[in-house]
PyMOL commands that place a pseudoatom at each C-alpha (Angstrom):
pseudoatom trace, name=CA, resn=MET, resi=1, chain=A, elem=C, hetatm=0, pos=[72.377, -0.071, -28.320]
pseudoatom trace, name=CA, resn=ALA, resi=2, chain=A, elem=C, hetatm=0, pos=[69.672, -1.136, -25.895]
pseudoatom trace, name=CA, resn=LEU, resi=3, chain=A, elem=C, hetatm=0, pos=[72.045, -4.118, -24.648]
pseudoatom trace, name=CA, resn=THR, resi=4, chain=A, elem=C, hetatm=0, pos=[74.644, -1.538, -23.766]
pseudoatom trace, name=CA, resn=TRP, resi=5, chain=A, elem=C, hetatm=0, pos=[72.098, 0.689, -22.007]
pseudoatom trace, name=CA, resn=TRP, resi=6, chain=A, elem=C, hetatm=0, pos=[70.738, -2.133, -20.105]
pseudoatom trace, name=CA, resn=THR, resi=7, chain=A, elem=C, hetatm=0, pos=[74.445, -3.486, -19.259]
pseudoatom trace, name=CA, resn=ASN, resi=8, chain=A, elem=C, hetatm=0, pos=[75.355, 0.138, -18.163]
pseudoatom trace, name=CA, resn=ALA, resi=9, chain=A, elem=C, hetatm=0, pos=[72.420, 0.765, -16.120]
pseudoatom trace, name=CA, resn=MET, resi=10, chain=A, elem=C, hetatm=0, pos=[72.712, -2.623, -14.465]
pseudoatom trace, name=CA, resn=ASP, resi=11, chain=A, elem=C, hetatm=0, pos=[76.289, -1.831, -13.837]
pseudoatom trace, name=CA, resn=TRP, resi=12, chain=A, elem=C, hetatm=0, pos=[75.711, 1.475, -12.304]
pseudoatom trace, name=CA, resn=LEU, resi=13, chain=A, elem=C, hetatm=0, pos=[72.791, 0.250, -10.142]
pseudoatom trace, name=CA, resn=ALA, resi=14, chain=A, elem=C, hetatm=0, pos=[74.508, -2.960, -8.773]
pseudoatom trace, name=CA, resn=ALA, resi=15, chain=A, elem=C, hetatm=0, pos=[77.516, -1.167, -7.554]
pseudoatom trace, name=CA, resn=ALA, resi=16, chain=A, elem=C, hetatm=0, pos=[75.524, -0.064, -4.547]
pseudoatom trace, name=CA, resn=ALA, resi=17, chain=A, elem=C, hetatm=0, pos=[74.611, -3.598, -3.715]
pseudoatom trace, name=CA, resn=PRO, resi=18, chain=A, elem=C, hetatm=0, pos=[76.446, -5.438, -0.764]
pseudoatom trace, name=CA, resn=ASP, resi=19, chain=A, elem=C, hetatm=0, pos=[77.541, -7.957, -3.377]
pseudoatom trace, name=CA, resn=PRO, resi=20, chain=A, elem=C, hetatm=0, pos=[77.376, -6.152, -6.894]
pseudoatom trace, name=CA, resn=ARG, resi=21, chain=A, elem=C, hetatm=0, pos=[78.447, -9.463, -8.643]
pseudoatom trace, name=CA, resn=SER, resi=22, chain=A, elem=C, hetatm=0, pos=[75.489, -11.570, -7.247]
pseudoatom trace, name=CA, resn=CYS, resi=23, chain=A, elem=C, hetatm=0, pos=[73.230, -8.616, -8.082]
pseudoatom trace, name=CA, resn=LYS, resi=24, chain=A, elem=C, hetatm=0, pos=[74.206, -8.310, -11.489]
pseudoatom trace, name=CA, resn=SER, resi=25, chain=A, elem=C, hetatm=0, pos=[74.214, -12.217, -12.306]
pseudoatom trace, name=CA, resn=ASP, resi=26, chain=A, elem=C, hetatm=0, pos=[70.762, -12.240, -10.927]
pseudoatom trace, name=CA, resn=TRP, resi=27, chain=A, elem=C, hetatm=0, pos=[69.733, -9.597, -13.248]
pseudoatom trace, name=CA, resn=GLN, resi=28, chain=A, elem=C, hetatm=0, pos=[71.725, -10.719, -16.251]
pseudoatom trace, name=CA, resn=ARG, resi=29, chain=A, elem=C, hetatm=0, pos=[69.565, -14.031, -16.100]
pseudoatom trace, name=CA, resn=GLY, resi=30, chain=A, elem=C, hetatm=0, pos=[66.601, -12.189, -16.842]
pseudoatom trace, name=CA, resn=THR, resi=31, chain=A, elem=C, hetatm=0, pos=[64.849, -12.127, -13.494]
pseudoatom trace, name=CA, resn=THR, resi=32, chain=A, elem=C, hetatm=0, pos=[63.639, -9.052, -12.183]
pseudoatom trace, name=CA, resn=GLY, resi=33, chain=A, elem=C, hetatm=0, pos=[64.816, -9.973, -8.536]
pseudoatom trace, name=CA, resn=VAL, resi=34, chain=A, elem=C, hetatm=0, pos=[64.925, -7.213, -6.174]
pseudoatom trace, name=CA, resn=HIS, resi=35, chain=A, elem=C, hetatm=0, pos=[68.053, -6.090, -4.160]
pseudoatom trace, name=CA, resn=LEU, resi=36, chain=A, elem=C, hetatm=0, pos=[68.895, -3.941, -1.406]
pseudoatom trace, name=CA, resn=LEU, resi=37, chain=A, elem=C, hetatm=0, pos=[71.028, -0.979, -2.512]
pseudoatom trace, name=CA, resn=ALA, resi=38, chain=A, elem=C, hetatm=0, pos=[72.786, 1.523, -0.237]
pseudoatom trace, name=CA, resn=ALA, resi=39, chain=A, elem=C, hetatm=0, pos=[72.035, 5.065, -0.619]
pseudoatom trace, name=CA, resn=GLY, resi=40, chain=A, elem=C, hetatm=0, pos=[74.439, 8.003, 0.287]
pseudoatom trace, name=CA, resn=ARG, resi=41, chain=A, elem=C, hetatm=0, pos=[77.359, 6.850, -2.224]
pseudoatom trace, name=CA, resn=TYR, resi=42, chain=A, elem=C, hetatm=0, pos=[76.280, 7.152, -5.584]
pseudoatom trace, name=CA, resn=TRP, resi=43, chain=A, elem=C, hetatm=0, pos=[72.773, 8.792, -5.155]
pseudoatom trace, name=CA, resn=ASP, resi=44, chain=A, elem=C, hetatm=0, pos=[70.374, 9.543, -2.363]
pseudoatom trace, name=CA, resn=VAL, resi=45, chain=A, elem=C, hetatm=0, pos=[66.643, 8.891, -2.600]
pseudoatom trace, name=CA, resn=LEU, resi=46, chain=A, elem=C, hetatm=0, pos=[63.864, 11.507, -1.663]
pseudoatom trace, name=CA, resn=ILE, resi=47, chain=A, elem=C, hetatm=0, pos=[60.555, 9.095, -1.281]
pseudoatom trace, name=CA, resn=VAL, resi=48, chain=A, elem=C, hetatm=0, pos=[57.223, 11.024, -1.730]
pseudoatom trace, name=CA, resn=PRO, resi=49, chain=A, elem=C, hetatm=0, pos=[53.327, 9.665, -1.770]
pseudoatom trace, name=CA, resn=ALA, resi=50, chain=A, elem=C, hetatm=0, pos=[52.467, 8.194, -4.919]
pseudoatom trace, name=CA, resn=CYS, resi=51, chain=A, elem=C, hetatm=0, pos=[49.533, 10.908, -5.786]
pseudoatom trace, name=CA, resn=LEU, resi=52, chain=A, elem=C, hetatm=0, pos=[52.429, 13.608, -5.660]
pseudoatom trace, name=CA, resn=GLY, resi=53, chain=A, elem=C, hetatm=0, pos=[55.387, 11.474, -7.187]
pseudoatom trace, name=CA, resn=LEU, resi=54, chain=A, elem=C, hetatm=0, pos=[53.498, 10.292, -10.135]
pseudoatom trace, name=CA, resn=ARG, resi=55, chain=A, elem=C, hetatm=0, pos=[52.351, 13.746, -11.346]
pseudoatom trace, name=CA, resn=THR, resi=56, chain=A, elem=C, hetatm=0, pos=[56.033, 15.036, -10.408]
pseudoatom trace, name=CA, resn=ALA, resi=57, chain=A, elem=C, hetatm=0, pos=[57.747, 12.438, -12.560]
pseudoatom trace, name=CA, resn=ASP, resi=58, chain=A, elem=C, hetatm=0, pos=[55.283, 13.393, -15.662]
pseudoatom trace, name=CA, resn=ILE, resi=59, chain=A, elem=C, hetatm=0, pos=[56.463, 17.049, -14.966]
pseudoatom trace, name=CA, resn=LEU, resi=60, chain=A, elem=C, hetatm=0, pos=[60.143, 16.061, -15.022]
pseudoatom trace, name=CA, resn=VAL, resi=61, chain=A, elem=C, hetatm=0, pos=[60.142, 13.883, -18.101]
pseudoatom trace, name=CA, resn=SER, resi=62, chain=A, elem=C, hetatm=0, pos=[58.045, 16.431, -20.143]
pseudoatom trace, name=CA, resn=SER, resi=63, chain=A, elem=C, hetatm=0, pos=[60.354, 19.236, -18.964]
pseudoatom trace, name=CA, resn=PRO, resi=64, chain=A, elem=C, hetatm=0, pos=[62.042, 21.103, -21.417]
pseudoatom trace, name=CA, resn=ARG, resi=65, chain=A, elem=C, hetatm=0, pos=[65.150, 21.775, -19.287]
pseudoatom trace, name=CA, resn=GLY, resi=66, chain=A, elem=C, hetatm=0, pos=[66.310, 18.122, -19.588]
pseudoatom trace, name=CA, resn=LYS, resi=67, chain=A, elem=C, hetatm=0, pos=[66.242, 14.541, -19.070]
pseudoatom trace, name=CA, resn=ALA, resi=68, chain=A, elem=C, hetatm=0, pos=[64.654, 12.949, -15.902]
pseudoatom trace, name=CA, resn=GLY, resi=69, chain=A, elem=C, hetatm=0, pos=[66.938, 10.983, -13.416]
pseudoatom trace, name=CA, resn=PRO, resi=70, chain=A, elem=C, hetatm=0, pos=[65.785, 7.397, -12.191]
pseudoatom trace, name=CA, resn=VAL, resi=71, chain=A, elem=C, hetatm=0, pos=[62.454, 7.309, -10.566]
pseudoatom trace, name=CA, resn=LEU, resi=72, chain=A, elem=C, hetatm=0, pos=[61.117, 4.186, -8.834]
pseudoatom trace, name=CA, resn=LEU, resi=73, chain=A, elem=C, hetatm=0, pos=[57.351, 3.461, -8.070]
pseudoatom trace, name=CA, resn=ASP, resi=74, chain=A, elem=C, hetatm=0, pos=[56.373, 1.113, -5.212]
pseudoatom trace, name=CA, resn=SER, resi=75, chain=A, elem=C, hetatm=0, pos=[52.800, 0.749, -5.581]
pseudoatom trace, name=CA, resn=ARG, resi=76, chain=A, elem=C, hetatm=0, pos=[52.377, -1.573, -2.555]
pseudoatom trace, name=CA, resn=ARG, resi=77, chain=A, elem=C, hetatm=0, pos=[53.609, 1.268, -0.373]
pseudoatom trace, name=CA, resn=ARG, resi=78, chain=A, elem=C, hetatm=0, pos=[52.031, 3.776, -2.308]
pseudoatom trace, name=CA, resn=CYS, resi=79, chain=A, elem=C, hetatm=0, pos=[55.196, 5.838, -2.924]
pseudoatom trace, name=CA, resn=VAL, resi=80, chain=A, elem=C, hetatm=0, pos=[57.685, 7.036, -5.261]
pseudoatom trace, name=CA, resn=GLY, resi=81, chain=A, elem=C, hetatm=0, pos=[61.394, 7.570, -5.024]
pseudoatom trace, name=CA, resn=PHE, resi=82, chain=A, elem=C, hetatm=0, pos=[63.412, 10.087, -7.130]
pseudoatom trace, name=CA, resn=PHE, resi=83, chain=A, elem=C, hetatm=0, pos=[67.043, 9.495, -7.241]
pseudoatom trace, name=CA, resn=LEU, resi=84, chain=A, elem=C, hetatm=0, pos=[69.216, 12.638, -6.385]
pseudoatom trace, name=CA, resn=PRO, resi=85, chain=A, elem=C, hetatm=0, pos=[73.047, 13.397, -6.087]
pseudoatom trace, name=CA, resn=PRO, resi=86, chain=A, elem=C, hetatm=0, pos=[74.148, 12.611, -2.446]
pseudoatom trace, name=CA, resn=GLY, resi=87, chain=A, elem=C, hetatm=0, pos=[73.660, 16.021, -0.529]
pseudoatom trace, name=CA, resn=PRO, resi=88, chain=A, elem=C, hetatm=0, pos=[74.834, 15.812, 2.869]
pseudoatom trace, name=CA, resn=ASP, resi=89, chain=A, elem=C, hetatm=0, pos=[74.319, 19.522, 3.388]
pseudoatom trace, name=CA, resn=THR, resi=90, chain=A, elem=C, hetatm=0, pos=[70.659, 19.439, 2.107]
pseudoatom trace, name=CA, resn=VAL, resi=91, chain=A, elem=C, hetatm=0, pos=[67.686, 18.448, 4.058]
pseudoatom trace, name=CA, resn=TRP, resi=92, chain=A, elem=C, hetatm=0, pos=[64.138, 17.747, 2.495]
pseudoatom trace, name=CA, resn=ALA, resi=93, chain=A, elem=C, hetatm=0, pos=[61.209, 18.600, 4.425]
pseudoatom trace, name=CA, resn=GLY, resi=94, chain=A, elem=C, hetatm=0, pos=[57.643, 17.777, 3.995]
pseudoatom trace, name=CA, resn=GLN, resi=95, chain=A, elem=C, hetatm=0, pos=[54.533, 15.893, 5.094]
pseudoatom trace, name=CA, resn=ASP, resi=96, chain=A, elem=C, hetatm=0, pos=[54.817, 12.109, 4.555]
pseudoatom trace, name=CA, resn=ILE, resi=97, chain=A, elem=C, hetatm=0, pos=[58.422, 12.189, 2.598]
pseudoatom trace, name=CA, resn=ARG, resi=98, chain=A, elem=C, hetatm=0, pos=[61.507, 10.620, 3.677]
pseudoatom trace, name=CA, resn=TYR, resi=99, chain=A, elem=C, hetatm=0, pos=[65.021, 11.558, 2.314]
pseudoatom trace, name=CA, resn=LEU, resi=100, chain=A, elem=C, hetatm=0, pos=[67.289, 8.204, 2.196]
pseudoatom trace, name=CA, resn=THR, resi=101, chain=A, elem=C, hetatm=0, pos=[71.239, 8.814, 2.404]
pseudoatom trace, name=CA, resn=THR, resi=102, chain=A, elem=C, hetatm=0, pos=[74.375, 7.146, 3.975]
pseudoatom trace, name=CA, resn=GLY, resi=103, chain=A, elem=C, hetatm=0, pos=[73.367, 4.728, 6.259]
pseudoatom trace, name=CA, resn=ALA, resi=104, chain=A, elem=C, hetatm=0, pos=[69.930, 4.037, 4.197]
pseudoatom trace, name=CA, resn=TRP, resi=105, chain=A, elem=C, hetatm=0, pos=[68.862, 1.017, 2.133]
pseudoatom trace, name=CA, resn=ILE, resi=106, chain=A, elem=C, hetatm=0, pos=[66.359, 0.922, -1.149]
pseudoatom trace, name=CA, resn=ALA, resi=107, chain=A, elem=C, hetatm=0, pos=[64.832, -1.946, -2.581]
pseudoatom trace, name=CA, resn=SER, resi=108, chain=A, elem=C, hetatm=0, pos=[65.545, -2.187, -6.322]
pseudoatom trace, name=CA, resn=PRO, resi=109, chain=A, elem=C, hetatm=0, pos=[64.393, -4.307, -9.062]
pseudoatom trace, name=CA, resn=ALA, resi=110, chain=A, elem=C, hetatm=0, pos=[66.289, -4.821, -12.361]
pseudoatom trace, name=CA, resn=PRO, resi=111, chain=A, elem=C, hetatm=0, pos=[66.754, -1.449, -14.420]
pseudoatom trace, name=CA, resn=HIS, resi=112, chain=A, elem=C, hetatm=0, pos=[64.768, -3.241, -17.154]
pseudoatom trace, name=CA, resn=CYS, resi=113, chain=A, elem=C, hetatm=0, pos=[61.861, -3.644, -14.674]
pseudoatom trace, name=CA, resn=ARG, resi=114, chain=A, elem=C, hetatm=0, pos=[58.747, -1.511, -15.683]
pseudoatom trace, name=CA, resn=TRP, resi=115, chain=A, elem=C, hetatm=0, pos=[55.904, -3.752, -14.307]
pseudoatom trace, name=CA, resn=GLY, resi=116, chain=A, elem=C, hetatm=0, pos=[55.213, -5.232, -10.974]
pseudoatom trace, name=CA, resn=ASP, resi=117, chain=A, elem=C, hetatm=0, pos=[54.721, -3.682, -7.409]
pseudoatom trace, name=CA, resn=LEU, resi=118, chain=A, elem=C, hetatm=0, pos=[58.067, -2.083, -7.355]
pseudoatom trace, name=CA, resn=ARG, resi=119, chain=A, elem=C, hetatm=0, pos=[59.088, -0.889, -10.896]
pseudoatom trace, name=CA, resn=TRP, resi=120, chain=A, elem=C, hetatm=0, pos=[60.895, 1.830, -12.667]
pseudoatom trace, name=CA, resn=ILE, resi=121, chain=A, elem=C, hetatm=0, pos=[58.811, 4.900, -13.931]
pseudoatom trace, name=CA, resn=TRP, resi=122, chain=A, elem=C, hetatm=0, pos=[62.125, 5.973, -15.597]
pseudoatom trace, name=CA, resn=PRO, resi=123, chain=A, elem=C, hetatm=0, pos=[64.889, 3.729, -15.310]
pseudoatom trace, name=CA, resn=PRO, resi=124, chain=A, elem=C, hetatm=0, pos=[68.707, 4.750, -14.844]
pseudoatom trace, name=CA, resn=ASP, resi=125, chain=A, elem=C, hetatm=0, pos=[70.346, 5.079, -17.978]
pseudoatom trace, name=CA, resn=GLY, resi=126, chain=A, elem=C, hetatm=0, pos=[73.803, 3.777, -16.844]
pseudoatom trace, name=CA, resn=THR, resi=127, chain=A, elem=C, hetatm=0, pos=[75.509, 7.414, -17.163]
pseudoatom trace, name=CA, resn=GLY, resi=128, chain=A, elem=C, hetatm=0, pos=[74.990, 8.093, -13.419]
pseudoatom trace, name=CA, resn=ALA, resi=129, chain=A, elem=C, hetatm=0, pos=[72.403, 10.860, -14.453]
pseudoatom trace, name=CA, resn=LEU, resi=130, chain=A, elem=C, hetatm=0, pos=[70.235, 12.002, -11.580]
pseudoatom trace, name=CA, resn=ASN, resi=131, chain=A, elem=C, hetatm=0, pos=[67.544, 14.152, -10.979]
pseudoatom trace, name=CA, resn=THR, resi=132, chain=A, elem=C, hetatm=0, pos=[68.745, 17.727, -10.321]
pseudoatom trace, name=CA, resn=PRO, resi=133, chain=A, elem=C, hetatm=0, pos=[67.594, 19.123, -6.601]
pseudoatom trace, name=CA, resn=ALA, resi=134, chain=A, elem=C, hetatm=0, pos=[66.419, 22.536, -8.300]
pseudoatom trace, name=CA, resn=ALA, resi=135, chain=A, elem=C, hetatm=0, pos=[64.468, 20.650, -10.998]
pseudoatom trace, name=CA, resn=LEU, resi=136, chain=A, elem=C, hetatm=0, pos=[62.920, 18.264, -8.782]
pseudoatom trace, name=CA, resn=GLU, resi=137, chain=A, elem=C, hetatm=0, pos=[61.999, 20.814, -6.543]
pseudoatom trace, name=CA, resn=ALA, resi=138, chain=A, elem=C, hetatm=0, pos=[60.279, 23.132, -9.045]
pseudoatom trace, name=CA, resn=ALA, resi=139, chain=A, elem=C, hetatm=0, pos=[58.262, 19.880, -10.340]
pseudoatom trace, name=CA, resn=LEU, resi=140, chain=A, elem=C, hetatm=0, pos=[56.974, 19.081, -6.870]
pseudoatom trace, name=CA, resn=HIS, resi=141, chain=A, elem=C, hetatm=0, pos=[55.805, 22.588, -6.481]
pseudoatom trace, name=CA, resn=GLN, resi=142, chain=A, elem=C, hetatm=0, pos=[54.319, 22.309, -9.827]
pseudoatom trace, name=CA, resn=ALA, resi=143, chain=A, elem=C, hetatm=0, pos=[52.832, 19.186, -8.949]
pseudoatom trace, name=CA, resn=VAL, resi=144, chain=A, elem=C, hetatm=0, pos=[51.299, 20.524, -5.785]
pseudoatom trace, name=CA, resn=GLY, resi=145, chain=A, elem=C, hetatm=0, pos=[49.606, 23.168, -7.462]
pseudoatom trace, name=CA, resn=ASP, resi=146, chain=A, elem=C, hetatm=0, pos=[48.234, 20.874, -10.429]
pseudoatom trace, name=CA, resn=LEU, resi=147, chain=A, elem=C, hetatm=0, pos=[46.883, 18.535, -7.569]
pseudoatom trace, name=CA, resn=ALA, resi=148, chain=A, elem=C, hetatm=0, pos=[45.198, 21.353, -5.870]
pseudoatom trace, name=CA, resn=ARG, resi=149, chain=A, elem=C, hetatm=0, pos=[43.492, 22.481, -8.671]
pseudoatom trace, name=CA, resn=THR, resi=150, chain=A, elem=C, hetatm=0, pos=[42.136, 19.243, -9.959]
pseudoatom trace, name=CA, resn=HIS, resi=151, chain=A, elem=C, hetatm=0, pos=[41.527, 17.591, -6.605]
pseudoatom trace, name=CA, resn=GLY, resi=152, chain=A, elem=C, hetatm=0, pos=[41.283, 20.137, -3.915]
pseudoatom trace, name=CA, resn=THR, resi=153, chain=A, elem=C, hetatm=0, pos=[43.666, 20.166, -0.775]
pseudoatom trace, name=CA, resn=GLY, resi=154, chain=A, elem=C, hetatm=0, pos=[44.878, 17.110, 1.137]
pseudoatom trace, name=CA, resn=HIS, resi=155, chain=A, elem=C, hetatm=0, pos=[47.826, 15.688, 2.960]
pseudoatom trace, name=CA, resn=CYS, resi=156, chain=A, elem=C, hetatm=0, pos=[49.362, 14.755, -0.145]
pseudoatom trace, name=CA, resn=HIS, resi=157, chain=A, elem=C, hetatm=0, pos=[49.654, 18.282, -1.491]
pseudoatom trace, name=CA, resn=ASP, resi=158, chain=A, elem=C, hetatm=0, pos=[52.203, 19.420, 1.006]
pseudoatom trace, name=CA, resn=ALA, resi=159, chain=A, elem=C, hetatm=0, pos=[55.124, 19.937, -1.369]
pseudoatom trace, name=CA, resn=PRO, resi=160, chain=A, elem=C, hetatm=0, pos=[58.813, 18.976, 0.092]
pseudoatom trace, name=CA, resn=HIS, resi=161, chain=A, elem=C, hetatm=0, pos=[61.275, 21.542, -0.267]
pseudoatom trace, name=CA, resn=ARG, resi=162, chain=A, elem=C, hetatm=0, pos=[64.675, 21.892, 0.374]
pseudoatom trace, name=CA, resn=ALA, resi=163, chain=A, elem=C, hetatm=0, pos=[66.827, 23.666, 2.988]
pseudoatom trace, name=CA, resn=LEU, resi=164, chain=A, elem=C, hetatm=0, pos=[70.427, 24.018, 3.318]
pseudoatom trace, name=CA, resn=VAL, resi=165, chain=A, elem=C, hetatm=0, pos=[71.986, 23.211, 6.478]
for i in range(1, 165): cmd.bond("trace and resi %d" % i, "trace and resi %d" % (i + 1))
show_as sticks, trace
zoom trace
C-alpha cells in the first residue's frame, strides 16, 4: 500500500518536471533530490510566510471538511506553499504572498521527503488531490485570528484572500 502511494505520488509530481523520467529515476534511487516543477498545468501554488503557513497547514489537516492537499515547507526561505487547482481567473492578494501559476517554477523534493530545509508538511497522495481555494482561504483567515490572539499584530498576520478577476 505504501509503495503504491509513493509511486503514484512520485508519478504525479514528476509529470510537471521538464524531464519526468529523469526526475522519477532520481527519486526512485532513494534520493531526496530537488527538481524544478512547472506550475500552472496540474496545480498552482500559493506561497505564504511560514508563521502563517504552518498554522494554516495545522488547521487544514485537522479540518473535518476533508483531507488537506499537498503543503511544502521551505524553512530556509521561511515560507509554506499550498498546492491548489490551476485557477487562471483567481488572484490571491496579501502581504508577503506569491501565487505561482503558468510560467512559474517551484523546487520540489521527492514526495517522501519529510526532513531537511525543503520538505513536505503534507505530501501529495498521488491521486491529484489538491487544497481547495475555499478551504484554504477559510483556514488562512482562522490562522490569522489565532496568531493575532497569541502573538499580537504583525506583518505575517495579513491573511491572503481571493478575488475573482
